[in-house]
Each structure stands twice: as C-alpha cells, then as structure tokens.
C-alpha positions in Angstrom: 0.0 0.0 0.0 1.4 3.4 -0.9 1.8 6.2 1.5 -0.6 9.3 1.2 0.9 12.1 -0.8 2.0 15.3 0.8 3.9 18.3 -0.3 3.4 20.3 -3.4 -0.2 21.0 -4.4 -1.7 18.9 -7.1 -3.8 20.5 -9.9 -6.3 19.3 -12.4 -9.5 20.1 -14.2 -12.0 19.1 -16.8 -11.4 18.4 -20.5 -12.4 21.8 -21.8 -10.7 23.9 -19.0 -13.8 25.6 -17.7 -13.3 24.0 -14.3 -9.9 23.8 -12.6 -8.8 22.8 -9.1 -5.9 22.7 -6.7 -5.5 20.6 -3.7 -2.7 20.7 -1.1 -2.1 18.9 2.2 -2.4 15.1 2.5 -4.0 13.1 -0.3 -6.0 10.2 1.1 -6.7 6.7 -0.1 -7.2 6.3 -3.9 -9.6 3.6 -5.0 -11.1 2.1 -8.1 -14.9 1.5 -7.7 -16.7 -0.9 -10.0 -20.2 -0.1 -8.7 -22.9 0.5 -11.3 -23.3 4.2 -10.2 -19.5 4.8 -10.8 -19.7 3.0 -14.1 -22.5 5.2 -15.3 -21.0 8.4 -13.9 -17.7 7.8 -15.6 -19.1 6.0 -18.6 -16.5 3.3 -18.1 -15.8 0.0 -16.3 -14.9 1.9 -13.0 -14.5 5.2 -11.3 -11.0 6.1 -10.0 -11.3 8.4 -7.0 -9.0 9.8 -4.3 -10.1 11.4 -1.0 -9.0 14.9 -0.2 -9.8 17.3 2.5 -12.6 19.8 1.5 -10.6 22.5 3.4 -7.6 21.9 1.1 -9.6 21.9 -2.1 -9.7 25.2 -4.1 -11.6 25.7 -7.4 -9.3 27.9 -9.3 -11.5 28.3 -12.4 -15.2 27.8 -12.5 -17.0 25.2 -10.3 -18.6 21.9 -10.9 -22.3 21.4 -11.5 -23.8 18.6 -9.4 -26.1 15.5 -9.7 -27.5 13.9 -6.5 -26.7 10.3 -7.6 -28.0 8.7 -4.3 -29.4 9.7 -0.9 -25.8 10.1 0.4 -23.7 11.2 -2.5 -23.7 14.0 -5.1 -21.3 13.9 -8.1 -19.7 17.0 -9.5 -19.0 17.4 -13.2 -18.2 20.1 -15.7 -21.4 21.5 -17.1 -19.7 22.6 -20.3 -17.9 19.3 -21.3 -19.3 16.7 -18.9 -16.0 15.6 -17.4 -16.6 13.8 -14.0 -14.8 15.6 -11.2 -16.1 14.8 -7.7 -17.8 12.3 -5.4 -19.1 14.5 -2.6 -20.3 12.7 0.5 -20.4 15.3 3.2 -19.2 18.6 4.5 -15.7 17.4 5.3 -15.0 14.7 2.8 -14.8 14.8 -1.0 -13.2 12.5 -3.6 -11.7 13.8 -6.8 -11.6 11.9 -10.0 -8.0 10.5 -10.4 -7.9 11.1 -14.1 -9.0 14.7 -13.8 -5.6 15.5 -12.2 -3.0 17.0 -14.5 -0.6 14.1 -13.6 -2.8 11.1 -12.6 0.3 9.0 -12.2 0.9 10.8 -8.9 -2.3 9.4 -7.5 -2.1 5.6 -7.5 -5.2 3.6 -6.4 -4.5 1.1 -3.6 -7.8 -0.7 -3.4 -10.8 -1.9 -5.6 -14.4 -1.5 -4.4 -17.6 -3.3 -5.5 -15.6 -5.9 -7.6 -18.8 -7.9 -8.1 -19.7 -5.2 -10.7 -16.3 -5.6 -12.6 -16.8 -6.8 -16.1 -15.2 -10.2 -16.7 -13.4 -8.9 -19.8 -11.2 -6.6 -17.6 -9.1 -9.6 -16.6 -7.9 -9.8 -20.2 -7.0 -6.1 -20.8 -3.2 -6.7 -20.8 -3.7 -9.4 -23.5 -5.5 -7.2 -26.0 -3.6 -5.8 -29.0 -2.4 -2.2 -28.8 -2.6 0.3 -31.7 -2.2 4.1 -31.8 -5.4 6.2 -31.7 -6.6 7.0 -35.2 -9.6 8.9 -36.4 -11.4 8.3 -39.7 -8.9 10.4 -41.6 -5.7 9.7 -39.6 -4.1 10.7 -36.3 -6.4 12.5 -33.8 -5.5 16.1 -33.0 -6.6 16.9 -29.4 -8.5 20.1 -28.7 -8.7 19.5 -24.9 -7.3 21.9 -22.4 -3.6 21.2 -21.6 -2.7 19.4 -18.4 -1.6 22.6 -16.6 -3.1 25.9 -15.5 -3.3 28.6 -18.2 
C-alpha cells in the first residue's frame, strides 16, 4: 500500500478547461470503484477516485455542477464538457476523479471496491492488441485543455 501524498499542491480540471482545481495537504486513499453508479457516472468500467480534505480543495477556475446520484452522494462534473470531477459525500469529505488530475500517475489507487460489478473482460486487458489512436482520416488532434493551469 502506498503512502498518502504530501507536499506540493496537485492541480487538475476538466477536459475543456472551464473548471480547474488545486489541492494541497495530504491526499487520502485512492480507489477504483466498480459499482454501477460509478460505471454510469464515468461511462466506463470503473471510477478512479481519491479522498481529499474539503478544506484543502480550491476551485481555481469555475466550479462543478452537481447531480445527486444517491441519498448520500452527489457527483460533480463540468457543465460545459461533462467531465466527471467529484464524489461528494459530506461537509468534510470529498473524492476527486483521479484522471482529472494533470498528472494522474501521482495518485495511485491502492484498493478496488464493488468488484462484483467488474466486467469479466477486464481480466484480459493486458492481453489485448495495442494500436495508436486514429480517427477516420488519420491521427487524432486533441483540442482539450492542456494538463496545466493557463
């Protein structure tokens, strides 16, 4: 199990750049959740989330819109581009989407949750062939916001 991160603030934001955040202090446990709500919220096989202190979280550009996904949790997302950003479960605790960080490799998940919802095909991901991303007319040119504050 990896140690919680401390030190330099970590930054991140949505795909279009309308919402940006910075968090300092200690980063808590990062997890991968396979529950159906996370699958739907992230439109993928899991949600990757990390706990941060609400007191250490600053929205540096814009703010997320919210959807009350259950009686206990609301999920934050960019209203402009739809990027999932938060899993908000109370006044003191909030989880941020790992892949919304500018450098998600600094936030390594240490536990999986709700594995009964994990698709069976995930066990074979490493065995699948790999190819570069191509669009219908060749290489894809990204228009997303860069992975740093602007």
